[in-house]
N, CA, C and O atoms as a MOPAC input file, in Angstrom:
PM7 MOZYME 1SCF
protein

 N    -22.88100 1   -23.64600 1     5.02200 1
 C    -21.99300 1   -22.49400 1     5.03400 1
 C    -22.70200 1   -21.35600 1     5.77200 1
 O    -23.85600 1   -21.05500 1     5.46600 1
 N    -22.03900 1   -20.72500 1     6.72800 1
 C    -22.67300 1   -19.62700 1     7.45800 1
 C    -22.90200 1   -18.42200 1     6.54900 1
 O    -22.14700 1   -18.18300 1     5.60700 1
 N    -23.96200 1   -17.66900 1     6.85200 1
 C    -24.31600 1   -16.53900 1     5.99300 1
 C    -23.57200 1   -15.25500 1     6.35600 1
 O    -23.53500 1   -14.32300 1     5.55400 1
 N    -22.98000 1   -15.19000 1     7.54700 1
 C    -22.25100 1   -13.98300 1     7.94000 1
 C    -20.78400 1   -14.12100 1     7.58200 1
 O    -20.21600 1   -15.21300 1     7.61600 1
 N    -20.18800 1   -13.00000 1     7.24200 1
 C    -18.76600 1   -12.99400 1     6.91300 1
 C    -17.94200 1   -12.96400 1     8.19400 1
 O    -18.36800 1   -12.37600 1     9.18700 1
 N    -16.76800 1   -13.59000 1     8.18300 1
 C    -15.86300 1   -13.45400 1     9.32700 1
 C    -15.40200 1   -12.00700 1     9.46000 1
 O    -15.55900 1   -11.21800 1     8.52800 1
 N    -14.84300 1   -11.66000 1    10.59300 1
 C    -14.38100 1   -10.29900 1    10.83500 1
 C    -13.31500 1    -9.86500 1     9.84400 1
 O    -12.49600 1   -10.67100 1     9.40100 1
 N    -13.33400 1    -8.58800 1     9.50200 1
 C    -12.40800 1    -8.05700 1     8.49900 1
 C    -10.95800 1    -8.14700 1     8.96700 1
 O    -10.09200 1    -8.59300 1     8.21400 1
 N    -10.68600 1    -7.72700 1    10.20300 1
 C     -9.31000 1    -7.70100 1    10.69500 1
 C     -8.74700 1    -9.11300 1    10.82400 1
 O     -7.59200 1    -9.35200 1    10.47200 1
 N     -9.54700 1   -10.04500 1    11.32200 1
 C     -9.09900 1   -11.42700 1    11.45000 1
 C     -8.85000 1   -12.04500 1    10.07300 1
 O     -7.88900 1   -12.79200 1     9.88900 1
 N     -9.71200 1   -11.73400 1     9.11400 1
 C     -9.51900 1   -12.23900 1     7.75400 1
 C     -8.27000 1   -11.64600 1     7.11500 1
 O     -7.57600 1   -12.32000 1     6.35300 1
 N     -7.99000 1   -10.40100 1     7.42300 1
 C     -6.78800 1    -9.75200 1     6.90800 1
 C     -5.53600 1   -10.43200 1     7.45200 1
 O     -4.59400 1   -10.69700 1     6.70500 1
 N     -5.52700 1   -10.71000 1     8.74400 1
 C     -4.36500 1   -11.35500 1     9.35600 1
 C     -4.19400 1   -12.80200 1     8.90900 1
 O     -3.07000 1   -13.29900 1     8.83000 1
 N     -5.28800 1   -13.47400 1     8.62000 1
 C     -5.19400 1   -14.86700 1     8.19200 1
 C     -5.10400 1   -15.00700 1     6.67200 1
 O     -5.17400 1   -16.11900 1     6.15000 1
 N     -4.94900 1   -13.88600 1     5.95800 1
 C     -4.73800 1   -13.84800 1     4.51000 1
 C     -5.85500 1   -14.55200 1     3.74600 1
 O     -5.60600 1   -15.46300 1     2.95600 1
 N     -7.07500 1   -14.12000 1     3.99200 1
 C     -8.23800 1   -14.67800 1     3.30500 1
 C     -8.69500 1   -13.73100 1     2.20000 1
 O     -8.22300 1   -12.59800 1     2.10500 1
 N     -9.59900 1   -14.19700 1     1.38500 1
 C    -10.13500 1   -13.42700 1     0.25800 1
 C    -10.75300 1   -12.11800 1     0.75300 1
 O    -11.49600 1   -12.13600 1     1.73400 1
 N    -10.47000 1   -10.98700 1     0.10500 1
 C    -11.04300 1    -9.71600 1     0.55500 1
 C    -12.54800 1    -9.60500 1     0.30900 1
 O    -13.21400 1    -8.77300 1     0.92400 1
 N    -13.08000 1   -10.42900 1    -0.57300 1
 C    -14.51300 1   -10.35200 1    -0.87300 1
 C    -15.35200 1   -11.21000 1     0.08200 1
 O    -16.25900 1   -10.69900 1     0.74000 1
 N    -15.05200 1   -12.51000 1     0.15800 1
 C    -15.86500 1   -13.40000 1     0.99100 1
 C    -15.23800 1   -13.64800 1     2.35900 1
 O    -15.91800 1   -14.09300 1     3.28400 1
 N    -13.95100 1   -13.36300 1     2.49000 1
 C    -13.19400 1   -13.52800 1     3.73800 1
 C    -13.11100 1   -14.98300 1     4.19400 1
 O    -12.92300 1   -15.25200 1     5.38100 1
 N    -13.25000 1   -15.91800 1     3.26100 1
 C    -13.17200 1   -17.33200 1     3.61200 1
 C    -12.08500 1   -18.06800 1     2.82200 1
 O    -11.32200 1   -18.84500 1     3.39600 1
 N    -12.01300 1   -17.83300 1     1.53600 1
 C    -11.06500 1   -18.54200 1     0.68700 1
 C     -9.63900 1   -18.07600 1     0.91800 1
 O     -9.41600 1   -16.90400 1     1.22100 1
 N     -8.66600 1   -18.97400 1     0.78100 1
 C     -7.26000 1   -18.58300 1     0.98900 1
 C     -6.76900 1   -17.66600 1    -0.12800 1
 O     -7.08600 1   -17.86900 1    -1.30100 1
 N     -6.00200 1   -16.66900 1     0.25100 1
 C     -5.47400 1   -15.71400 1    -0.71800 1
 C     -4.20000 1   -16.25100 1    -1.37600 1
 O     -3.88700 1   -15.88400 1    -2.50900 1
 N     -3.46800 1   -17.11100 1    -0.67500 1
 C     -2.20900 1   -17.65700 1    -1.18300 1
 C     -2.27000 1   -19.17400 1    -1.17400 1
 O     -2.99800 1   -19.76800 1    -0.37800 1
 N     -1.50200 1   -19.80400 1    -2.06400 1
 C     -1.46400 1   -21.26200 1    -2.12800 1
 C     -0.79600 1   -21.86300 1    -0.90700 1
 O     -1.18800 1   -22.93700 1    -0.45000 1
 N      0.20100 1   -21.19100 1    -0.37700 1
 C      0.95100 1   -21.69800 1     0.76600 1
 C      0.73900 1   -20.74800 1     1.94000 1
 O      1.02800 1   -19.55700 1     1.82500 1
 N      0.24700 1   -21.24800 1     3.04900 1
 C     -0.01600 1   -20.38100 1     4.20000 1
 C      1.22300 1   -20.15100 1     5.05800 1
 O      1.17700 1   -19.36700 1     6.00500 1
 N      2.32800 1   -20.82200 1     4.74200 1
 C      3.56200 1   -20.65900 1     5.50600 1
 C      4.36500 1   -19.48800 1     4.93100 1
 O      4.87600 1   -19.60400 1     3.81700 1
 N      4.49800 1   -18.36200 1     5.64900 1
 C      5.23100 1   -17.21100 1     5.10200 1
 C      6.74000 1   -17.41400 1     5.06300 1
 O      7.44800 1   -16.61500 1     4.45100 1
 N      7.24500 1   -18.46200 1     5.70000 1
 C      8.69200 1   -18.68200 1     5.73600 1
 C      9.18100 1   -19.50400 1     4.55300 1
 O     10.39000 1   -19.63600 1     4.36400 1
 N      8.29300 1   -20.05200 1     3.76400 1
 C      8.67000 1   -20.76400 1     2.54900 1
 C      8.81500 1   -19.72200 1     1.44100 1
 O      7.86800 1   -19.45100 1     0.70200 1
 N     10.00600 1   -19.14400 1     1.33700 1
 C     10.21600 1   -17.97900 1     0.48100 1
 C     10.09700 1   -18.27500 1    -1.01100 1
 O      9.86000 1   -17.35900 1    -1.79800 1
 N     10.25500 1   -19.52700 1    -1.41500 1
 C     10.12900 1   -19.84900 1    -2.83400 1
 C      8.68200 1   -19.77600 1    -3.31100 1
 O      8.42200 1   -19.53200 1    -4.48900 1
 N      7.74700 1   -19.98800 1    -2.39600 1
 C      6.33400 1   -20.01300 1    -2.77800 1
 C      5.52600 1   -18.94800 1    -2.05400 1
 O      4.30300 1   -19.05900 1    -1.97200 1
 N      6.17600 1   -17.92700 1    -1.53000 1
 C      5.46700 1   -16.95200 1    -0.70300 1
 C      4.45600 1   -16.12500 1    -1.50000 1
 O      3.45400 1   -15.68800 1    -0.93500 1
 N      4.68800 1   -15.90000 1    -2.78300 1
 C      3.78500 1   -15.08300 1    -3.58900 1
 C      2.90800 1   -15.90100 1    -4.53500 1
 O      2.23000 1   -15.32900 1    -5.38800 1
 N      2.91000 1   -17.21500 1    -4.40300 1
 C      2.08100 1   -18.05800 1    -5.26700 1
 C      0.61400 1   -17.90400 1    -4.86900 1
 O      0.22700 1   -18.19100 1    -3.73600 1
 N     -0.18800 1   -17.44600 1    -5.82500 1
 C     -1.60900 1   -17.20000 1    -5.55600 1
 C     -2.46100 1   -17.95900 1    -6.56200 1
 O     -2.06100 1   -18.12500 1    -7.71400 1
 N     -3.63600 1   -18.42400 1    -6.13300 1
 C     -4.56200 1   -18.97200 1    -7.12700 1
 C     -5.11800 1   -17.83800 1    -7.98600 1
 O     -5.10700 1   -16.67700 1    -7.57700 1
 N     -5.59700 1   -18.17900 1    -9.16100 1
 C     -6.12900 1   -17.14500 1   -10.04800 1
 C     -7.44200 1   -16.57300 1    -9.51200 1
 O     -7.71000 1   -15.37900 1    -9.64900 1
 N     -8.25500 1   -17.43500 1    -8.90000 1
 C     -9.55400 1   -17.01200 1    -8.34900 1
 C     -9.74100 1   -17.60300 1    -6.95900 1
 O     -9.10400 1   -18.59300 1    -6.59900 1
 N    -10.61300 1   -16.99200 1    -6.19500 1
 C    -10.95700 1   -17.50100 1    -4.86800 1
 C    -11.75400 1   -18.79600 1    -5.02900 1
 O    -12.72100 1   -18.82200 1    -5.79000 1
 N    -11.37500 1   -19.87000 1    -4.33200 1
 C    -12.12500 1   -21.12300 1    -4.46400 1
 C    -13.52600 1   -21.05100 1    -3.85200 1
 O    -14.37700 1   -21.87900 1    -4.17900 1
 N    -13.77900 1   -20.09700 1    -2.98800 1
 C    -15.08600 1   -19.98500 1    -2.33200 1
 C    -16.08200 1   -19.14500 1    -3.13800 1
 O    -17.20800 1   -19.58000 1    -3.38100 1
 N    -15.66800 1   -17.94900 1    -3.55100 1
 C    -16.62200 1   -17.03500 1    -4.19900 1
 C    -16.30400 1   -16.75300 1    -5.66600 1
 O    -17.13300 1   -16.17500 1    -6.36800 1
 N    -15.12400 1   -17.14900 1    -6.14500 1
 C    -14.76700 1   -16.93800 1    -7.54400 1
 C    -14.19900 1   -15.56200 1    -7.85900 1
 O    -14.02200 1   -15.22700 1    -9.03000 1
 N    -13.90900 1   -14.75600 1    -6.84100 1
 C    -13.32700 1   -13.42100 1    -7.04800 1
 C    -11.96500 1   -13.54900 1    -7.72300 1
 O    -11.11000 1   -14.30700 1    -7.26400 1
 N    -11.76500 1   -12.81200 1    -8.80800 1
 C    -10.46800 1   -12.80800 1    -9.49000 1
 C     -9.49600 1   -12.00800 1    -8.63300 1
 O     -9.77300 1   -10.85900 1    -8.28700 1
 N     -8.35600 1   -12.60800 1    -8.28800 1
 C     -7.41000 1   -11.95400 1    -7.38700 1
 C     -6.58800 1   -10.87800 1    -8.06800 1
 O     -6.33700 1    -9.82700 1    -7.47800 1
 N     -6.16000 1   -11.12200 1    -9.30800 1
 C     -5.32400 1   -10.12300 1    -9.97300 1
 C     -6.21100 1    -9.16100 1   -10.74000 1
 O     -6.84800 1    -9.53100 1   -11.72700 1
 N     -6.24200 1    -7.92800 1   -10.27400 1
 C     -7.02000 1    -6.90500 1   -10.96000 1
 C     -6.30600 1    -6.51100 1   -12.24700 1
 O     -5.15900 1    -6.90100 1   -12.46800 1
 N     -6.97400 1    -5.74800 1   -13.08700 1
 C     -6.36500 1    -5.36000 1   -14.35500 1
 C     -5.09500 1    -4.54100 1   -14.11700 1
 O     -4.93200 1    -3.90700 1   -13.07500 1
 N     -4.21800 1    -4.56900 1   -15.09100 1
 C     -2.91900 1    -3.91500 1   -14.96700 1
 C     -3.07100 1    -2.41400 1   -14.75800 1
 O     -2.28800 1    -1.82100 1   -14.01600 1
 N     -4.03400 1    -1.80000 1   -15.37600 1
 C     -4.23300 1    -0.36000 1   -15.25300 1
 C     -4.49100 1     0.08600 1   -13.83100 1
 O     -4.15700 1     1.21400 1   -13.46900 1
 N     -5.07400 1    -0.76800 1   -13.02300 1
 C     -5.31800 1    -0.43200 1   -11.62200 1
 C     -3.99600 1    -0.16100 1   -10.90700 1
 O     -3.87900 1     0.81400 1   -10.16600 1
 N     -3.01200 1    -1.01300 1   -11.12500 1
 C     -1.72500 1    -0.85700 1   -10.43800 1
 C     -0.95100 1     0.34000 1   -10.97900 1
 O     -0.30200 1     1.04600 1   -10.20800 1
 N     -1.00400 1     0.58200 1   -12.28500 1
 C     -0.36000 1     1.77100 1   -12.83500 1
 C     -1.01500 1     3.03200 1   -12.29000 1
 O     -0.32800 1     3.99300 1   -11.94400 1
 N     -2.32000 1     3.02700 1   -12.21400 1
 C     -3.04500 1     4.18900 1   -11.69700 1
 C     -2.68700 1     4.49800 1   -10.25900 1
 O     -2.47000 1     5.65900 1    -9.91000 1
 N     -2.62300 1     3.48000 1    -9.42200 1
 C     -2.27600 1     3.72600 1    -8.02100 1
 C     -0.84600 1     4.22500 1    -7.89500 1
 O     -0.55500 1     5.05500 1    -7.03400 1
 N      0.04600 1     3.73200 1    -8.73900 1
 C      1.42700 1     4.21300 1    -8.69900 1
 C      1.53700 1     5.67800 1    -9.08800 1
 O      2.24200 1     6.44800 1    -8.43700 1
 N      0.83700 1     6.06200 1   -10.15000 1
 C      0.87500 1     7.45700 1   -10.58800 1
 C      0.23300 1     8.38700 1    -9.57200 1
 O      0.75400 1     9.47300 1    -9.31700 1
 N     -0.87900 1     7.98300 1    -8.99200 1
 C     -1.54400 1     8.82100 1    -7.99000 1
 C     -0.65600 1     8.98300 1    -6.76600 1
 O     -0.52500 1    10.08700 1    -6.23800 1
 N     -0.04600 1     7.89800 1    -6.31100 1
 C      0.84500 1     7.96800 1    -5.15300 1
 C      2.03100 1     8.88400 1    -5.43000 1
 O      2.40700 1     9.69000 1    -4.57900 1
 N      2.61900 1     8.76400 1    -6.61200 1
 C      3.75200 1     9.61500 1    -6.96800 1
 C      3.33500 1    11.08100 1    -7.03300 1
 O      4.04900 1    11.95000 1    -6.53100 1
 N      2.19400 1    11.36200 1    -7.64100 1
 C      1.71900 1    12.74900 1    -7.75500 1
 C      1.44700 1    13.35300 1    -6.38500 1
 O      1.78500 1    14.51200 1    -6.14600 1
 N      0.84800 1    12.59200 1    -5.48900 1
 C      0.59500 1    13.10200 1    -4.13800 1
 C      1.89500 1    13.36600 1    -3.38300 1
 O      2.00100 1    14.34900 1    -2.65000 1
 N      2.88100 1    12.49200 1    -3.56200 1
 C      4.17600 1    12.69200 1    -2.90200 1
 C      4.87000 1    13.95100 1    -3.40800 1
 O      5.39700 1    14.73300 1    -2.61600 1
 N      4.87200 1    14.14600 1    -4.71000 1
 C      5.49700 1    15.34000 1    -5.28200 1
 C      4.75800 1    16.59200 1    -4.83500 1
 O      5.39000 1    17.59200 1    -4.49400 1
 N      3.43200 1    16.55300 1    -4.83200 1
 C      2.64700 1    17.71300 1    -4.39100 1
 C      2.93300 1    18.04100 1    -2.93200 1
 O      3.04000 1    19.21400 1    -2.57300 1
 N      3.05500 1    17.03000 1    -2.09700 1
 C      3.36800 1    17.26900 1    -0.69100 1
 C      4.76200 1    17.87600 1    -0.52900 1
 O      4.94600 1    18.79600 1     0.26800 1
 N      5.73500 1    17.37300 1    -1.27300 1
 C      7.09900 1    17.91700 1    -1.19200 1
 C      7.14100 1    19.37800 1    -1.63900 1
 O      7.77900 1    20.20600 1    -0.99000 1
 N      6.47700 1    19.69200 1    -2.72700 1
 C      6.46400 1    21.07200 1    -3.21900 1
 C      5.75000 1    21.98100 1    -2.23000 1
 O      6.22500 1    23.08100 1    -1.94800 1
 N      4.61300 1    21.53500 1    -1.69700 1
 C      3.86500 1    22.34800 1    -0.73200 1
 C      4.66800 1    22.57400 1     0.54500 1
 O      4.66700 1    23.67700 1     1.09200 1
 N      5.35100 1    21.54000 1     1.02000 1
 C      6.15200 1    21.72100 1     2.23500 1
 C      7.35600 1    22.62300 1     1.96600 1
 O      7.76800 1    23.37500 1     2.84900 1
 N      7.92900 1    22.55800 1     0.75000 1
 C      9.04100 1    23.44100 1     0.41600 1
 C      8.58400 1    24.89800 1     0.38100 1
 O      9.26400 1    25.77700 1     0.91000 1
 N      7.43600 1    25.15200 1    -0.23900 1
 C      6.91200 1    26.52200 1    -0.30900 1
 C      6.58400 1    27.03300 1     1.08800 1
 O      6.91000 1    28.17300 1     1.41800 1
 N      5.94900 1    26.21300 1     1.90600 1
 C      5.61900 1    26.62500 1     3.27300 1
 C      6.88700 1    26.89600 1     4.07500 1
 O      6.94700 1    27.87000 1     4.82400 1
 N      7.89100 1    26.05200 1     3.92800 1
 C      9.15600 1    26.24500 1     4.64500 1
 C      9.82900 1    27.53400 1     4.17800 1
 O     10.34700 1    28.30100 1     4.99000 1
 N      9.81900 1    27.76800 1     2.86200 1
 C     10.45000 1    28.95900 1     2.30400 1
 C      9.76500 1    30.23300 1     2.80000 1
 O     10.43600 1    31.21100 1     3.12800 1
 N      8.43800 1    30.22400 1     2.85600 1
 C      7.68600 1    31.40500 1     3.28700 1
 C      7.82000 1    31.62000 1     4.79100 1
 O      8.03500 1    32.74900 1     5.23200 1
 N      7.70000 1    30.57600 1     5.57100 1
 C      7.67800 1    30.71400 1     7.02700 1
 C      9.06900 1    30.80800 1     7.65400 1
 O      9.27500 1    31.58400 1     8.58700 1
 N     10.01600 1    30.03100 1     7.15200 1
 C     11.34100 1    29.96500 1     7.78200 1
 C     12.41700 1    30.55200 1     6.88700 1
 O     13.32500 1    31.23200 1     7.36700 1
 N     12.32300 1    30.29800 1     5.61100 1
 C     13.32500 1    30.78500 1     4.67100 1
 C     14.33200 1    29.70500 1     4.34100 1
 O     14.54300 1    28.77400 1     5.11800 1
 N     14.95200 1    29.83800 1     3.17800 1
 C     15.97800 1    28.89500 1     2.74600 1
 C     17.30400 1    29.61800 1     2.64600 1
 O     17.37700 1    30.76900 1     2.21600 1
 N     18.32900 1    28.93100 1     3.04300 1
 C     19.66200 1    29.50400 1     2.97600 1
 C     20.66200 1    28.38000 1     2.79600 1
 O     20.50200 1    27.29200 1     3.34800 1
 N     21.70200 1    28.65800 1     2.01200 1
 C     22.76300 1    27.67200 1     1.85200 1
 C     23.86500 1    27.86900 1     2.87600 1
 O     24.80900 1    27.08100 1     2.93400 1
 N     23.75400 1    28.91100 1     3.68300 1
 C     24.79400 1    29.20500 1     4.66500 1
 C     24.61300 1    28.44300 1     5.97400 1
 O     25.54700 1    28.35400 1     6.77200 1
 N     23.44100 1    27.90300 1     6.19800 1
 C     23.22400 1    27.10000 1     7.40300 1
 C     22.52400 1    25.79300 1     7.00400 1
 O     22.46800 1    25.46200 1     5.81900 1
 N     22.00700 1    25.07300 1     7.95200 1
 C     21.46100 1    23.74400 1     7.67800 1
 C     19.95400 1    23.72400 1     7.43600 1
 O     19.33100 1    22.67500 1     7.60100 1
 N     19.35300 1    24.83500 1     7.05500 1
 C     17.89800 1    24.86400 1     6.87200 1
 C     17.42400 1    23.90800 1     5.78600 1
 O     16.36900 1    23.29000 1     5.92600 1
 N     18.18000 1    23.77900 1     4.72200 1
 C     17.80300 1    22.86800 1     3.63900 1
 C     17.77800 1    21.43200 1     4.15100 1
 O     16.87500 1    20.66300 1     3.81900 1
 N     18.76700 1    21.07800 1     4.95500 1
 C     18.83000 1    19.71500 1     5.47800 1
 C     17.73200 1    19.45400 1     6.50600 1
 O     17.21700 1    18.33900 1     6.59600 1
 N     17.37200 1    20.48000 1     7.28200 1
 C     16.24800 1    20.34900 1     8.20800 1
 C     14.95500 1    20.11400 1     7.43300 1
 O     14.14300 1    19.27600 1     7.82400 1
 N     14.75600 1    20.85100 1     6.33100 1
 C     13.56300 1    20.64700 1     5.51100 1
 C     13.54400 1    19.23600 1     4.93300 1
 O     12.50800 1    18.57100 1     4.94800 1
 N     14.68100 1    18.77900 1     4.42500 1
 C     14.75000 1    17.42500 1     3.86900 1
 C     14.42800 1    16.37500 1     4.92600 1
 O     13.68200 1    15.43100 1     4.66700 1
 N     14.99400 1    16.54600 1     6.11800 1
 C     14.74000 1    15.58700 1     7.19300 1
 C     13.28800 1    15.55100 1     7.61100 1
 O     12.72500 1    14.47500 1     7.81100 1
 N     12.67600 1    16.71400 1     7.74500 1
 C     11.26200 1    16.77200 1     8.12800 1
 C     10.38100 1    16.28000 1     6.98600 1
 O      9.33900 1    15.67000 1     7.22800 1
 N     10.78500 1    16.53500 1     5.75600 1
 C     10.02300 1    16.08100 1     4.59600 1
 C     10.03500 1    14.55900 1     4.47600 1
 O      9.07100 1    13.97000 1     3.98800 1
 N     11.09700 1    13.93100 1     4.90900 1
 C     11.17800 1    12.46800 1     4.86800 1
 C     10.18000 1    11.84800 1     5.82900 1
 O      9.58600 1    10.80700 1     5.54900 1
 N     10.00700 1    12.50400 1     6.96100 1
 C      9.07100 1    11.95800 1     7.95600 1
 C      7.67500 1    12.08900 1     7.44900 1
 O      6.73000 1    11.69100 1     8.13100 1

C-alpha cells in the first residue's frame, strides 16, 4: 500500500473516504441507481473511519447555518434601511428581497 494519500480533489470526485482517500464512501458507485444512491458502509474498509458522525454534529451545523442566515438578513435590512430607506409606496422592499436572495 502506498504511503502517500491520493489528491484531495480527485478523491472528492471519486467519492472516496475523507480520511484515507482510498476506501469507497458509498456501496454503489453508480449515481444513476437511485434506489441505492445513499447506501453507505458503516466504516471505511481501508482505515476504519466511522462515516456517520454523531447526531449532534448535524444539528449543530443546521443551527449555525440558520443563525448566520438570519444575521445576514437582519444586517442587510438595517444597511438597506439606513442607506436607501424603506417605503411601501415603491418597490424598494422587493429590491431588498431580491438582492437578499442572491
